[in-house]
Backbone as a chain_set.jsonl record, in Angstrom:
{"seq": "MFAVLGEISFEVLGSPESLIEARDYHYAEHQVVEARPLLQWISSGLATLTLELLLHVSFVDPVATLAALEAAAADHTPRPLVFGNGTHRGYFVVTAISTVARQMSDEGDPIALVVRIKLREWVQDAELDPNAPPVPAFTPLGLITPAPGLATPTSADALAPALDFFPTLGLSALAFNPAPTGRPAPALSPGDISPDTIVRSAR", "coords": {"N": [[75.109, 179.217, 81.99], [77.919, 178.316, 83.502], [79.739, 178.942, 85.67], [80.934, 181.565, 87.89], [83.588, 183.687, 88.258], [84.174, 186.211, 89.803], [83.832, 189.234, 87.951], [83.895, 187.405, 85.743], [82.786, 185.414, 83.594], [82.301, 181.864, 83.005], [81.087, 179.912, 80.505], [78.39, 177.374, 79.44], [79.632, 175.978, 77.118], [82.134, 176.446, 77.326], [82.677, 175.362, 79.713], [84.91, 174.128, 82.347], [86.736, 171.198, 81.381], [88.054, 169.56, 83.052], [88.306, 169.478, 86.756], [89.604, 169.93, 89.437], [90.039, 169.871, 93.003], [91.914, 170.488, 95.414], [92.97, 170.158, 99.039], [95.053, 170.735, 101.879], [95.688, 169.141, 105.118], [96.731, 170.376, 108.083], [99.283, 169.135, 110.314], [101.324, 169.227, 113.376], [104.26, 167.873, 113.96], [105.858, 165.891, 116.849], [108.431, 165.518, 118.207], [109.397, 162.635, 120.328], [111.401, 161.24, 122.976], [112.756, 158.429, 122.806], [110.475, 157.361, 121.875], [107.846, 156.753, 119.371], [107.13, 159.816, 116.919], [104.486, 162.257, 118.032], [101.412, 163.644, 116.831], [100.153, 166.362, 116.421], [96.865, 168.535, 116.094], [96.699, 171.065, 113.573], [95.35, 172.916, 111.866], [93.085, 172.985, 108.879], [93.983, 173.38, 105.597], [93.838, 175.594, 102.984], [91.484, 175.783, 100.358], [92.698, 174.449, 96.708], [91.918, 175.018, 93.915], [91.902, 173.537, 90.386], [91.351, 174.183, 87.281], [90.638, 173.23, 84.072], [90.348, 174.795, 80.949], [88.809, 174.686, 77.933], [88.928, 177.016, 75.317], [87.472, 177.96, 72.494], [87.235, 179.776, 69.24], [84.906, 179.201, 68.066], [82.874, 179.847, 69.864], [83.938, 181.696, 71.827], [86.12, 184.431, 72.303], [89.318, 183.861, 72.451], [91.825, 185.171, 72.962], [90.688, 187.262, 74.192], [89.82, 186.237, 76.55], [91.634, 184.801, 77.793], [93.345, 186.798, 78.481], [91.535, 188.622, 80.329], [91.689, 186.741, 82.084], [94.396, 186.623, 82.891], [94.788, 189.429, 83.581], [92.768, 189.459, 85.966], [94.635, 187.726, 87.46], [96.677, 189.403, 87.709], [96.187, 191.603, 89.427], [95.643, 190.95, 91.924], [93.245, 190.594, 93.512], [91.123, 189.028, 95.335], [88.123, 187.304, 94.465], [84.688, 186.452, 94.217], [83.756, 183.077, 94.168], [81.127, 181.438, 91.957], [78.673, 179.118, 91.449], [76.454, 177.803, 88.712], [74.672, 176.785, 89.825], [74.111, 178.378, 91.859], [75.652, 177.734, 94.146], [77.823, 178.978, 96.51], [81.322, 179.148, 96.382], [83.207, 180.574, 97.815], [85.86, 182.968, 98.24], [88.16, 183.35, 95.973], [91.741, 183.629, 94.598], [93.907, 183.954, 91.585], [96.589, 182.055, 91.041], [98.024, 180.626, 89.331], [98.656, 180.111, 85.806], [98.454, 178.572, 83.17], [98.725, 177.773, 79.48], [97.958, 176.235, 76.468], [98.493, 176.159, 73.206], [95.904, 174.289, 70.93], [95.167, 174.739, 68.475], [95.544, 176.589, 65.947], [95.843, 179.57, 63.64], [96.84, 179.935, 60.383], [98.22, 182.365, 60.282], [99.374, 182.73, 62.96], [97.309, 183.295, 64.902], [95.394, 182.059, 67.848], [93.493, 179.602, 67.646], [91.883, 177.192, 69.324], [92.459, 177.105, 72.425], [93.903, 175.502, 75.389], [93.535, 176.238, 78.418], [94.589, 176.275, 81.773], [94.001, 176.855, 84.838], [95.1, 177.968, 88.052], [93.181, 178.165, 91.239], [93.276, 179.527, 94.482], [92.188, 179.492, 97.663], [90.764, 182.406, 99.577], [90.798, 183.641, 102.523], [88.225, 185.231, 104.078], [88.049, 185.985, 106.9], [90.482, 186.388, 107.676], [90.785, 189.173, 107.38], [88.933, 190.403, 108.097], [87.395, 191.728, 111.317], [85.025, 189.765, 112.388], [83.533, 190.852, 115.045], [83.672, 193.563, 115.039], [82.544, 196.558, 115.153], [79.99, 197.812, 113.516], [80.49, 200.429, 110.901], [79.313, 203.437, 110.868], [77.352, 205.166, 107.888], [77.123, 207.764, 108.212], [77.82, 210.783, 110.22], [77.444, 210.285, 113.522], [75.377, 211.771, 116.389], [76.838, 213.637, 118.99], [77.449, 214.198, 122.298], [78.032, 216.698, 124.386], [79.373, 217.28, 127.163], [80.297, 219.398, 129.451], [82.921, 220.385, 131.627], [83.402, 219.981, 135.134], [82.717, 223.1, 136.954], [82.921, 224.894, 134.563], [81.235, 227.2, 132.629], [78.49, 226.278, 130.338], [78.864, 226.562, 126.956], [77.724, 229.322, 125.164], [77.748, 230.996, 122.629], [79.476, 231.219, 119.584], [82.087, 231.636, 119.018], [82.925, 230.434, 121.539], [81.935, 227.659, 121.024], [83.911, 226.976, 119.35], [86.531, 225.248, 120.086], [85.124, 223.157, 120.45], [83.925, 222.046, 118.192], [86.04, 221.83, 116.41], [87.334, 219.699, 118.033], [85.773, 217.701, 118.412], [85.135, 216.458, 116.096], [87.19, 214.498, 114.79], [86.921, 212.593, 116.672], [85.01, 211.498, 115.132], [82.212, 212.462, 116.039], [79.703, 214.385, 116.136], [79.202, 217.944, 117.024], [76.516, 218.645, 118.08], [74.913, 218.697, 120.054], [73.923, 219.446, 123.252], [74.789, 218.67, 126.865], [74.492, 219.79, 129.453], [76.501, 219.987, 132.586], [74.571, 219.078, 135.637], [73.545, 221.451, 138.324], [73.347, 223.005, 141.732], [72.535, 221.696, 145.159], [75.196, 219.566, 145.89], [74.48, 215.841, 145.874], [74.111, 213.293, 148.759], [77.068, 211.597, 149.023], [78.928, 208.578, 149.251], [82.435, 207.729, 150.645], [84.927, 205.303, 150.223], [86.417, 205.54, 152.599], [84.348, 205.778, 153.977], [82.846, 203.732, 155.169], [83.124, 201.587, 157.602], [85.443, 198.375, 157.386], [84.843, 195.947, 159.289], [82.281, 195.968, 159.478], [81.037, 195.072, 157.594], [79.352, 192.448, 156.328], [79.144, 188.904, 154.828], [76.293, 187.935, 152.683], [74.025, 185.632, 153.184], [72.807, 184.308, 151.226]], "CA": [[76.346, 179.345, 82.641], [78.472, 177.085, 84.217], [80.258, 179.523, 87.034], [81.12, 183.202, 87.711], [84.641, 184.37, 89.391], [84.006, 187.873, 90.127], [83.343, 189.423, 86.823], [84.517, 186.724, 84.869], [82.264, 184.215, 83.407], [82.465, 180.612, 82.281], [79.872, 179.446, 79.949], [78.719, 175.727, 79.296], [80.293, 175.415, 76.161], [83.499, 176.589, 77.987], [82.945, 174.934, 80.918], [85.793, 173.511, 82.686], [87.119, 169.757, 80.79], [88.433, 168.873, 84.28], [88.042, 170.402, 88.072], [90.281, 169.312, 90.764], [90.113, 170.353, 94.107], [92.747, 170.001, 96.806], [92.782, 170.723, 100.556], [95.584, 170.118, 102.684], [95.506, 169.339, 106.722], [98.083, 170.804, 109.051], [99.795, 168.413, 111.509], [102.502, 169.399, 113.744], [105.154, 166.636, 114.579], [106.57, 166.616, 118.12], [109.913, 164.505, 118.892], [109.11, 161.927, 121.731], [112.426, 160.807, 123.538], [112.738, 156.821, 122.464], [109.37, 156.914, 121.336], [107.459, 157.522, 118.018], [106.429, 161.324, 117.094], [103.013, 162.28, 118.217], [101.122, 164.501, 115.713], [99.031, 167.665, 117.092], [96.399, 168.984, 114.779], [96.533, 172.586, 113.696], [94.419, 173.465, 110.958], [92.831, 173.112, 108.051], [94.536, 174.139, 104.876], [93.208, 176.472, 101.74], [91.464, 174.638, 99.27], [92.933, 175.192, 95.56], [90.64, 174.435, 92.89], [92.65, 173.641, 89.013], [90.299, 174.286, 85.992], [90.755, 173.193, 82.539], [89.176, 175.449, 79.81], [88.951, 174.825, 76.437], [88.69, 178.477, 74.485], [87.397, 177.808, 70.791], [86.922, 180.66, 68.248], [83.718, 179.106, 67.771], [82.064, 180.349, 71.022], [84.376, 182.775, 72.734], [87.286, 184.811, 72.103], [90.511, 183.028, 73.344], [92.741, 185.995, 73.28], [90.129, 188.135, 75.482], [89.364, 185.749, 77.861], [93.149, 184.918, 78.387], [93.709, 188.329, 79.078], [90.852, 188.664, 81.465], [92.431, 185.493, 83.348], [95.538, 187.222, 83.156], [94.457, 190.525, 84.767], [92.463, 188.819, 87.264], [95.983, 187.368, 88.506], [97.956, 190.656, 87.893], [95.763, 192.627, 90.304], [95.573, 190.166, 93.326], [92.401, 190.791, 94.112], [90.229, 188.035, 95.633], [86.863, 187.269, 93.782], [83.778, 185.262, 94.889], [83.392, 182.182, 93.069], [79.787, 181.078, 92.373], [78.565, 178.029, 90.252], [75.515, 178.286, 88.06], [73.436, 176.147, 90.542], [73.972, 179.143, 93.069], [76.669, 177.325, 95.137], [78.617, 180.372, 96.634], [82.101, 178.194, 96.76], [84.019, 181.323, 98.776], [86.428, 183.741, 97.258], [89.703, 183.026, 95.385], [92.542, 184.51, 93.836], [94.174, 183.0, 90.637], [97.849, 181.992, 91.289], [98.705, 180.213, 88.233], [98.159, 180.233, 84.316], [99.602, 177.922, 81.703], [98.205, 177.677, 78.317], [98.402, 175.372, 75.326], [97.688, 175.933, 72.096], [95.921, 172.935, 70.416], [94.952, 174.574, 66.912], [96.622, 177.969, 65.426], [95.712, 179.84, 62.046], [98.228, 179.857, 59.363], [98.781, 183.635, 60.602], [99.632, 182.216, 64.314], [96.141, 183.571, 65.753], [95.17, 180.602, 68.262], [91.716, 179.251, 66.99], [91.692, 176.533, 70.321], [93.385, 176.717, 73.512], [93.464, 174.516, 76.957], [93.985, 176.999, 79.757], [94.758, 175.471, 82.997], [94.25, 177.836, 85.931], [94.767, 177.497, 89.512], [92.314, 179.341, 92.107], [93.79, 179.727, 96.031], [91.095, 180.346, 98.54], [91.006, 183.456, 100.291], [89.793, 183.479, 103.838], [87.903, 186.64, 104.135], [88.028, 186.147, 108.119], [91.88, 186.691, 108.281], [91.633, 190.399, 107.293], [87.673, 191.254, 108.555], [87.096, 191.26, 112.507], [83.243, 189.901, 112.685], [83.172, 191.113, 116.168], [83.965, 194.671, 115.041], [80.853, 197.284, 115.335], [79.705, 198.492, 112.064], [81.005, 201.752, 110.727], [77.796, 204.223, 110.078], [77.478, 206.107, 106.719], [76.536, 209.27, 108.63], [78.407, 211.269, 111.68], [76.251, 210.096, 114.708], [75.336, 212.498, 117.04], [77.875, 213.372, 120.161], [76.772, 214.804, 123.484], [79.249, 217.232, 124.917], [79.612, 217.498, 128.781], [81.263, 220.534, 130.093], [83.758, 220.12, 132.679], [82.56, 220.414, 136.303], [83.363, 224.074, 136.874], [83.063, 225.143, 133.267], [80.076, 227.517, 132.138], [78.024, 225.686, 129.022], [79.569, 227.4, 125.854], [76.743, 229.773, 124.573], [78.682, 231.839, 121.69], [79.979, 230.113, 118.28], [83.761, 231.747, 119.405], [83.12, 229.262, 122.681], [81.812, 226.486, 120.462], [84.831, 226.47, 117.764], [87.171, 224.493, 119.946], [84.508, 221.913, 120.782], [83.743, 221.754, 116.707], [87.155, 221.2, 116.182], [88.065, 218.476, 118.214], [84.89, 215.925, 118.247], [85.29, 215.595, 114.67], [88.351, 213.88, 115.221], [86.653, 211.486, 117.421], [83.912, 210.718, 114.548], [81.012, 212.576, 116.712], [79.066, 215.403, 115.815], [78.904, 218.438, 118.217], [75.285, 219.359, 117.666], [73.556, 218.735, 121.193], [74.917, 219.897, 124.772], [74.24, 217.965, 127.874], [75.167, 220.653, 130.672], [76.007, 219.272, 133.861], [73.86, 219.496, 136.857], [73.831, 222.289, 139.194], [72.457, 223.043, 142.659], [73.375, 221.326, 145.967], [75.578, 217.962, 145.612], [73.777, 214.755, 146.633], [74.955, 212.981, 149.396], [77.827, 210.294, 148.289], [79.523, 207.946, 150.296], [83.504, 207.168, 150.146], [85.415, 203.807, 150.556], [86.754, 205.285, 154.015], [83.159, 205.902, 155.507], [82.092, 202.54, 156.045], [84.595, 200.146, 158.287], [85.384, 197.053, 157.079], [84.354, 195.225, 160.338], [80.515, 196.269, 159.535], [80.362, 194.348, 155.976], [79.155, 191.258, 156.373], [78.57, 188.18, 153.661], [74.793, 187.364, 152.843], [73.858, 184.125, 153.349], [72.158, 183.901, 149.872]], "C": [[77.057, 178.708, 83.583], [79.045, 178.169, 85.883], [80.609, 180.797, 86.354], [82.342, 183.479, 88.746], [84.84, 185.845, 88.845], [83.199, 188.151, 88.556], [83.397, 188.768, 85.327], [83.318, 185.753, 84.567], [82.615, 182.942, 82.732], [81.169, 179.962, 81.611], [79.761, 177.691, 80.143], [79.458, 175.331, 78.213], [81.899, 175.615, 76.229], [84.112, 176.109, 79.136], [84.42, 174.34, 81.0], [85.716, 171.649, 82.073], [87.213, 169.246, 82.171], [88.304, 170.078, 85.875], [88.303, 170.057, 89.026], [90.151, 170.588, 91.796], [91.01, 169.665, 95.262], [92.669, 170.85, 97.877], [93.996, 170.093, 101.226], [95.219, 170.055, 104.375], [96.369, 169.274, 107.413], [98.287, 170.006, 110.568], [101.094, 169.228, 112.217], [102.982, 167.936, 114.233], [105.614, 166.884, 115.488], [107.385, 164.986, 118.291], [109.355, 164.038, 120.332], [110.822, 161.402, 122.179], [112.201, 159.497, 123.561], [111.181, 156.367, 122.551], [109.034, 157.314, 120.07], [106.893, 158.768, 117.948], [104.95, 161.28, 117.351], [102.638, 163.751, 117.356], [99.993, 165.229, 116.656], [98.355, 168.31, 115.935], [96.487, 170.279, 114.987], [95.948, 173.362, 112.937], [94.034, 173.019, 109.938], [93.188, 173.728, 106.937], [93.474, 174.799, 103.878], [92.792, 175.701, 100.659], [92.032, 175.357, 97.533], [92.345, 174.028, 94.548], [91.937, 174.871, 91.197], [91.434, 173.184, 88.251], [91.099, 174.139, 84.748], [89.916, 173.518, 82.039], [89.826, 175.511, 78.633], [88.464, 176.09, 76.151], [88.654, 177.92, 73.236], [86.821, 179.152, 70.257], [85.081, 180.7, 68.216], [82.5, 179.538, 68.562], [82.396, 181.346, 72.145], [85.359, 182.95, 72.058], [88.626, 184.398, 72.879], [91.179, 184.054, 73.809], [92.152, 187.059, 74.516], [90.193, 187.536, 76.584], [90.876, 185.325, 78.523], [93.627, 185.76, 78.756], [92.945, 188.647, 80.345], [91.206, 187.984, 82.57], [93.234, 186.083, 83.806], [95.549, 188.676, 84.119], [93.763, 189.978, 85.964], [93.539, 188.513, 88.217], [96.577, 188.351, 88.777], [97.4, 191.392, 88.987], [95.431, 192.051, 91.509], [94.445, 190.368, 94.02], [91.64, 189.485, 94.379], [88.714, 188.307, 94.89], [85.933, 186.388, 94.294], [83.656, 184.383, 93.388], [81.762, 181.506, 92.898], [79.419, 180.347, 91.384], [77.128, 178.457, 89.797], [74.194, 177.508, 88.859], [73.321, 176.958, 91.68], [74.817, 178.876, 93.984], [77.695, 178.647, 95.509], [80.157, 179.306, 97.075], [83.371, 179.157, 97.919], [84.584, 182.389, 97.504], [87.664, 183.046, 97.283], [90.317, 183.909, 94.35], [93.154, 183.468, 92.693], [95.651, 183.565, 90.947], [98.12, 181.292, 90.017], [97.726, 179.933, 86.907], [99.02, 179.538, 83.522], [98.171, 177.748, 80.532], [98.893, 176.64, 77.274], [97.655, 175.151, 74.106], [97.192, 174.683, 71.004], [95.7, 173.537, 68.686], [95.415, 176.37, 66.735], [96.066, 178.159, 63.813], [97.012, 179.826, 61.488], [98.998, 181.588, 59.231], [99.352, 183.571, 62.081], [98.289, 182.863, 65.017], [95.659, 182.215, 66.164], [93.565, 180.965, 67.783], [91.446, 178.206, 68.317], [92.721, 176.502, 71.265], [92.984, 176.105, 74.408], [94.173, 175.886, 77.59], [93.783, 176.464, 80.929], [94.738, 176.675, 84.126], [93.998, 177.402, 87.179], [94.246, 178.636, 90.476], [92.818, 179.066, 93.414], [92.684, 180.166, 96.565], [91.592, 181.154, 99.225], [90.187, 183.382, 101.378], [89.611, 184.945, 104.17], [88.119, 187.007, 106.013], [89.132, 186.751, 108.61], [91.868, 188.332, 108.323], [90.284, 190.934, 107.819], [87.607, 190.534, 110.15], [85.592, 191.21, 112.647], [82.787, 190.641, 113.853], [83.086, 192.814, 116.276], [82.575, 195.554, 114.795], [80.743, 197.941, 114.112], [79.74, 199.985, 111.766], [79.855, 202.587, 109.984], [78.298, 204.901, 108.871], [77.529, 207.633, 106.952], [77.595, 209.377, 109.982], [77.366, 211.209, 112.84], [76.447, 211.427, 115.424], [76.238, 212.622, 118.385], [77.038, 214.728, 121.247], [77.934, 215.419, 124.457], [78.933, 217.657, 126.641], [80.469, 218.608, 129.096], [81.814, 220.075, 131.362], [83.254, 220.461, 134.232], [83.721, 222.122, 136.323], [83.12, 225.001, 135.686], [81.601, 225.608, 132.933], [79.774, 226.557, 130.51], [78.369, 226.584, 127.522], [78.206, 227.576, 125.074], [76.902, 230.589, 123.173], [79.348, 230.603, 120.972], [81.624, 230.383, 118.679], [83.685, 230.637, 120.738], [82.884, 228.018, 122.3], [83.094, 226.116, 119.678], [85.746, 225.526, 118.774], [86.454, 222.994, 120.28], [84.572, 221.078, 118.956], [85.323, 221.517, 116.368], [87.782, 220.069, 116.469], [87.17, 217.514, 118.086], [84.878, 215.29, 116.894], [86.203, 214.447, 114.343], [87.922, 212.366, 115.506], [85.337, 210.91, 116.321], [82.639, 211.128, 115.187], [80.868, 214.142, 116.321], [78.386, 216.567, 117.046], [77.428, 219.225, 118.037], [74.36, 219.265, 118.933], [74.714, 219.131, 122.695], [74.006, 219.017, 125.921], [74.957, 218.873, 128.879], [75.457, 219.719, 131.771], [75.686, 219.948, 134.863], [74.469, 220.494, 137.799], [72.953, 222.576, 140.296], [73.321, 222.188, 143.649], [73.851, 219.874, 145.845], [74.461, 217.073, 146.368], [74.666, 213.938, 147.656], [75.931, 211.768, 148.684], [78.699, 209.862, 149.5], [80.978, 207.506, 149.627], [84.014, 206.082, 150.107], [86.015, 204.042, 151.996], [85.565, 205.657, 155.112], [82.571, 204.686, 155.972], [83.61, 201.596, 156.351], [84.436, 198.7, 157.652], [84.881, 196.072, 158.084], [82.702, 195.067, 160.292], [80.067, 195.28, 158.36], [80.87, 193.164, 156.265], [78.867, 190.297, 155.004], [77.276, 187.995, 153.746], [74.85, 186.034, 152.93], [73.236, 183.737, 151.964], [73.439, 184.097, 148.8]], "O": [[76.502, 178.636, 84.679], [78.606, 177.921, 87.006], [80.648, 181.149, 85.175], [82.112, 183.494, 89.955], [85.411, 186.366, 87.887], [82.259, 187.493, 88.111], [83.118, 189.249, 84.229], [82.866, 185.262, 85.602], [83.343, 183.081, 81.748], [80.278, 179.527, 82.34], [80.563, 176.934, 80.692], [80.004, 174.234, 78.328], [82.725, 175.124, 75.459], [85.263, 176.197, 79.563], [85.072, 174.089, 79.986], [84.738, 170.951, 82.339], [86.356, 168.415, 82.47], [88.235, 171.306, 85.821], [87.385, 169.762, 89.791], [90.154, 171.796, 91.561], [90.82, 168.59, 95.83], [92.374, 172.043, 97.795], [94.025, 168.863, 101.174], [94.486, 170.927, 104.841], [96.964, 168.205, 107.544], [97.664, 170.201, 111.612], [101.831, 169.854, 111.456], [102.273, 167.075, 114.754], [106.021, 168.044, 115.552], [106.986, 163.83, 118.433], [108.974, 164.781, 121.236], [111.428, 161.186, 121.129], [111.355, 159.179, 124.396], [110.742, 155.358, 123.102], [109.746, 158.155, 119.52], [106.1, 159.025, 118.854], [104.254, 160.358, 116.924], [103.394, 164.718, 117.261], [99.187, 164.692, 117.416], [98.985, 168.63, 114.928], [96.416, 170.801, 116.1], [95.941, 174.562, 113.214], [94.892, 172.171, 109.691], [92.782, 174.89, 106.967], [92.287, 174.504, 104.014], [93.588, 174.999, 100.035], [91.805, 176.526, 97.218], [92.339, 172.799, 94.472], [92.539, 175.918, 90.958], [90.724, 172.198, 88.448], [92.071, 174.838, 84.463], [88.788, 173.054, 82.205], [90.875, 176.056, 78.288], [87.444, 176.376, 76.778], [89.672, 177.391, 72.791], [85.884, 179.626, 70.898], [84.284, 181.635, 68.291], [81.361, 179.599, 68.098], [81.66, 181.755, 73.043], [85.755, 182.099, 71.261], [88.761, 184.779, 74.042], [91.286, 184.109, 75.034], [92.803, 187.533, 75.446], [90.571, 188.11, 77.605], [91.136, 185.565, 79.702], [94.555, 185.572, 79.541], [93.572, 188.922, 81.368], [91.12, 188.374, 83.735], [93.205, 186.305, 85.017], [96.212, 188.867, 85.139], [94.354, 190.12, 87.035], [93.545, 188.837, 89.405], [97.083, 188.484, 89.891], [98.284, 191.941, 89.644], [94.82, 192.812, 92.26], [94.563, 190.335, 95.245], [91.569, 188.787, 93.367], [88.256, 189.446, 94.795], [86.415, 185.43, 94.898], [83.54, 184.703, 92.205], [81.281, 181.062, 93.941], [79.752, 180.764, 90.275], [76.585, 179.381, 90.403], [73.01, 177.634, 88.547], [72.579, 176.558, 92.577], [74.905, 179.752, 94.844], [78.282, 179.204, 94.581], [80.051, 178.691, 98.136], [84.193, 178.587, 98.636], [84.116, 182.606, 96.386], [88.154, 182.373, 98.191], [89.77, 184.651, 93.534], [92.939, 182.264, 92.83], [96.011, 184.734, 91.08], [99.018, 182.032, 89.615], [96.528, 179.65, 86.892], [100.169, 179.878, 83.243], [96.974, 177.638, 80.797], [100.08, 176.315, 77.268], [96.693, 174.42, 73.867], [98.05, 174.16, 70.293], [96.05, 172.815, 67.753], [95.512, 177.129, 67.699], [95.9, 177.258, 62.991], [98.077, 179.717, 62.097], [99.898, 181.963, 58.479], [99.895, 184.633, 62.385], [98.553, 182.818, 66.219], [95.478, 181.312, 65.348], [92.853, 181.959, 67.641], [90.256, 178.428, 68.537], [93.791, 175.947, 71.018], [91.766, 175.971, 74.522], [95.22, 176.395, 77.189], [92.62, 176.129, 81.157], [95.712, 177.428, 84.102], [93.055, 176.688, 87.52], [94.729, 179.767, 90.528], [92.771, 177.839, 93.497], [92.12, 181.15, 96.087], [92.739, 180.986, 99.639], [88.994, 183.098, 101.279], [90.516, 185.727, 104.462], [88.318, 188.165, 106.378], [89.125, 187.469, 109.61], [92.666, 188.914, 109.057], [90.39, 192.135, 108.068], [87.705, 189.326, 110.363], [84.913, 192.196, 112.931], [81.654, 191.116, 113.776], [82.599, 193.378, 117.256], [81.62, 195.038, 114.214], [81.651, 198.71, 113.799], [79.0, 200.731, 112.408], [79.542, 202.454, 108.801], [79.486, 205.204, 108.763], [77.867, 208.502, 106.148], [78.058, 208.424, 110.609], [76.53, 212.1, 112.994], [77.425, 212.141, 115.201], [76.379, 211.531, 118.938], [76.364, 215.724, 120.984], [78.633, 214.705, 125.176], [78.078, 218.488, 126.946], [81.647, 218.394, 128.81], [81.126, 219.387, 132.116], [82.578, 221.488, 134.285], [84.878, 222.286, 135.936], [83.15, 226.172, 136.065], [80.72, 224.749, 132.903], [80.678, 226.249, 129.734], [77.548, 227.493, 127.402], [77.596, 226.668, 124.509], [75.809, 230.771, 122.635], [79.658, 229.497, 121.413], [82.389, 229.419, 118.654], [84.695, 229.934, 120.795], [83.412, 227.115, 122.95], [83.276, 224.933, 119.39], [85.838, 224.505, 118.093], [87.073, 221.932, 120.351], [85.06, 219.997, 118.625], [85.381, 220.406, 115.84], [88.532, 219.44, 115.722], [87.565, 216.424, 117.67], [84.699, 214.113, 116.58], [85.833, 213.526, 113.615], [88.292, 211.333, 114.948], [84.709, 209.919, 116.692], [81.751, 210.289, 115.033], [81.809, 214.932, 116.233], [77.432, 216.306, 117.779], [77.413, 220.443, 117.862], [73.204, 219.685, 118.897], [75.927, 219.034, 122.881], [72.803, 218.773, 125.831], [76.138, 218.595, 129.089], [74.749, 218.723, 131.923], [76.142, 221.048, 135.175], [75.668, 220.47, 138.08], [71.754, 222.459, 140.043], [74.482, 221.887, 143.37], [73.005, 218.991, 145.708], [73.722, 217.493, 147.258], [75.878, 213.887, 147.449], [75.429, 211.068, 147.805], [79.072, 210.556, 150.446], [81.027, 207.049, 148.485], [83.045, 205.416, 149.746], [86.186, 203.042, 152.694], [85.594, 205.792, 156.336], [81.901, 204.595, 157.001], [84.582, 201.183, 155.719], [83.378, 198.088, 157.501], [84.357, 195.129, 157.492], [82.036, 194.245, 160.921], [78.936, 194.808, 158.247], [82.022, 192.761, 156.423], [78.355, 190.897, 154.06], [76.865, 187.857, 154.898], [75.884, 185.407, 152.698], [73.283, 182.527, 151.747], [73.284, 183.858, 147.603]]}, "num_chains": 1, "name": "protein.A"}
């Protein structure tokens, strides 16, 4: 196997007769008064691969292979490109297909087709946020804390509003964390301490 583009495989006998890779490097040109323009680096462009394939009836079905490539171009889906040596080149979409019939039968059926396809690099980071937390495959447990002054629900009727609300947040109301009861602990407010008594530590 020479390479695999998603579910489309390129066998050794049908491997590309040529593989051309092109990549652009983008610079912004800034005009300067009474001086030559200055260039500012922006980013590396997307890679473009051009493959020229020979599809011959002796080792492949030219019509079926061409139809698979056209379907891959029509669904606009990025596919991983992996070579036979295990090198993963990234994700690519088919942007252009051109066909030349080198040999045809007396009935017009293709015997040998030369297919040139252009693959454009698809950067996954443009759609996926690598810093986003993973989405769990199950609904995590949620702790419900009643508001101050409200009793903990003990009946199914009292629990119904919570069950209706928390699933919309992706939480499961299976556990309760009642608010603490008893004498409140001492607490300070900003007005209890005079600013004159606040000093900066020497360390």
